[in-house]
Structure formats: structure tokens, C-alpha cells
C-alpha positions in Angstrom: 0.0 0.0 0.0 2.8 2.4 0.9 4.6 1.6 -2.3 1.5 2.1 -4.4 0.8 5.5 -2.8 4.4 6.6 -3.5 4.2 5.3 -7.1 1.0 7.3 -7.7 2.8 10.4 -6.4 5.6 9.7 -8.9 7.9 9.1 -5.9 9.6 6.2 -7.6 12.6 6.0 -5.2 10.1 5.9 -2.3 8.0 3.2 -4.1 11.1 1.2 -4.9 12.1 1.2 -1.2 8.6 0.4 0.0 8.3 -2.5 -2.4 11.7 -3.9 -1.4 10.6 -3.9 2.2 7.2 -5.5 1.4 8.6 -9.0 1.0 10.4 -11.4 -1.3 9.5 -10.7 -5.0 10.3 -14.4 -5.8 7.3 -15.4 -3.6 4.9 -12.8 -4.9 4.6 -12.3 -8.7 2.5 -9.2 -8.3 5.2 -7.6 -6.1 7.8 -8.6 -8.6 5.7 -6.9 -11.4 5.4 -3.7 -9.3 9.1 -3.7 -8.6 9.9 -4.2 -12.3 7.5 -1.4 -13.3 8.9 0.9 -10.7 12.5 0.1 -11.9 11.4 1.1 -15.4 9.9 4.4 -14.2 13.1 5.2 -12.2 15.1 4.7 -15.5 12.6 6.9 -17.4 12.6 9.6 -14.7 16.4 9.6 -14.7 16.4 10.0 -18.5 13.9 12.9 -18.3 16.1 14.6 -15.7 19.2 14.2 -17.8 17.4 15.6 -20.8 16.2 18.6 -18.7 19.8 19.2 -17.6 20.9 19.4 -21.3 22.5 15.9 -21.6 20.6 15.1 -24.8 23.5 13.2 -26.4 23.8 11.0 -23.3 20.1 10.2 -23.4 20.3 9.2 -27.0 23.4 7.1 -26.3 21.6 5.0 -23.6 18.1 4.8 -25.1 18.9 1.9 -27.4 20.1 -0.2 -24.4 16.9 0.5 -22.5 14.4 0.2 -25.4 14.2 -3.6 -25.2 13.4 -3.4 -21.5 10.5 -1.0 -21.9 7.1 -2.2 -21.0 4.8 -2.2 -24.1 2.8 0.8 -22.8 5.9 2.9 -22.4 7.4 2.5 -25.9 5.6 5.7 -27.0 7.1 7.6 -24.0 10.5 6.3 -25.0 10.1 7.5 -28.6 9.0 10.9 -27.3 12.2 11.1 -25.1 14.3 10.3 -28.2 12.4 13.0 -30.3 12.9 15.6 -27.5 16.6 14.7 -27.3 17.1 15.1 -31.1 15.2 18.4 -31.0 17.4 19.6 -28.2 20.6 18.7 -30.1 19.3 20.2 -33.3 18.4 23.5 -31.5 21.9 23.7 -30.0 23.4 23.4 -33.5 21.0 26.0 -34.8 21.9 28.4 -32.1 25.7 27.9 -32.7 25.2 28.2 -36.4 23.4 31.5 -35.9 26.2 32.8 -33.7 28.7 31.8 -36.3 26.7 33.5 -39.0 26.6 36.7 -36.9 30.4 36.4 -36.5 30.7 36.3 -40.3 31.7 32.6 -40.4 29.2 31.4 -43.0 31.0 28.1 -43.9 31.1 27.0 -40.2 27.5 28.2 -39.7 26.4 26.1 -42.7 28.0 23.0 -41.1 26.1 23.7 -37.9 22.8 24.2 -39.7 23.4 21.0 -41.6 23.9 19.2 -38.3 20.8 20.8 -36.9 18.7 19.6 -39.8 20.2 16.1 -39.5 19.2 15.9 -35.9 15.8 17.5 -36.4 14.6 17.5 -40.0 11.4 19.4 -38.9 13.4 22.4 -37.7 12.2 25.0 -40.2 14.5 27.8 -38.8 17.6 25.6 -39.4 16.4 24.6 -42.8 15.8 28.2 -43.8 19.1 29.4 -42.4 20.9 26.6 -44.2 19.3 27.5 -47.5 20.0 31.3 -47.1 23.6 30.6 -46.0 24.2 28.3 -48.9 22.8 31.0 -51.3 25.0 33.6 -49.6 28.1 31.4 -50.1 27.2 30.9 -53.8 26.8 34.6 -54.3 30.1 35.3 -52.6 31.8 32.6 -54.6 30.5 34.1 -57.9 31.5 37.6 -56.8 35.0 36.3 -55.8 35.4 34.7 -59.1 34.4 37.8 -60.9 37.0 39.9 -58.9 39.6 37.2 -59.7 39.0 37.4 -63.5 38.8 41.1 -63.3 42.2 41.1 -61.5 43.7 38.8 -64.2 42.5 41.2 -66.9 44.0 44.2 -65.1 47.2 42.2 -64.7 47.4 41.5 -68.4 46.9 45.2 -69.1 49.7 46.1 -66.8 47.5 47.8 -64.2 49.2 46.3 -61.1 47.5 48.4 -58.5 44.0 47.6 -59.9 45.0 43.9 -60.2 46.2 43.8 -56.6 42.9 45.4 -55.4 40.8 42.9 -57.4 42.9 40.0 -56.1 42.5 41.3 -52.6 38.7 41.6 -52.9 38.6 38.2 -54.5 40.7 36.6 -51.7 38.5 38.0 -49.0 35.5 36.3 -50.6 37.2 33.0 -51.7 39.5 32.5 -48.7 43.1 32.5 -47.7 43.9 29.3 -49.5 42.5 30.6 -52.8 44.4 31.3 -56.0 43.4 34.9 -55.7 45.2 35.1 -52.3 48.3 33.6 -53.9 48.2 36.2 -56.7 47.7 39.0 -54.2 50.6 37.9 -52.1 52.9 37.5 -55.1 52.2 41.1 -56.1 52.9 42.6 -52.6 
């Protein structure tokens, strides 16, 4: 009776203790069933607590081990925990991607948005940011290439100052490991 009352209050440690003191589960199948159910709810409660504390990856790591032990009526709750953990992980990557985008690191931001969408495909914000960041990178790539070829034309015409300026602009858009950067450095 004490164990059942504690279980109804969601005091699973108290229920566990009361059931353990109630007798030998080997002699009472009903008591054994209550202990097993309470043990499951202790596990589930612990997973919820970990998720609430931000340990989504840890929850996802242990869920496959506990899934076979779940009572049939708790499978949906387990699936919901997994969904919440994936959503939490995706949100973290979306936030980090946004911060990287604000810090003008679009390539790193795009990687984070891709991870966010892989964890949570229904995250519309991450999907939209991924699309807009990819479009931004395509535009910058095109503009960088335009500056590079403009620099090459200035170089052929003997306009070294204009060529350097074009290569400099191009390298800022295409990156430090680009051919434009190599040309710019060779002219300085």
C-alpha cells in the first residue's frame, strides 16, 4: 500500500524502497511486477532529468540499451524522449550556427545548420538558415570569381594596382587558400 501510494505520487525511489521492504518478490509475482515497473519508471525519470539538464546526447546514447526493457505501454514515451533529445541537439546546433553567422563565419555556420537539420529535419529555422547561408556562399563565390578574373584582366593590361585590389577583394571572398590570395601575395 505504501509503495502504491508513492508510485501514484511519482515518488519512484520511495515506491522502490517500500516494495523492497514489502517482502520477497520471488514469492509474490504481483510484487515482482510492481518492482519491475517501478524500476522502469526510475530509469525513465532519470532520462527525463538528464534531458532537462541538457544531456541530450547522453540520453540518445543509452536509449537503445533501455528500449528492449521498456514495458509495451511505455514505448511511445521512450520514442518521445528520443524525439525531444534530437530536437534539443538540433536546437543547439541551430543556435551555434546563428552565432557563427553573426560572427561572419558562413561556412562554419552552414556546417552547424546541416547538423541541426540532420538531428531534427522538422526544424524550419535551421532549414531556412541553411538555405539562405548556402545561397550567400554561392553569391560570394560568384563575386569572388568575378573579382579574380577582373584582376587577371588588369594584370594582363599592366595595371598592377587595380589587379592587386581585385585579387585582394577576391581573396576576401574566396578565402586565404585561394588562387586569388596567392596572386595577391605574389604582387605585394
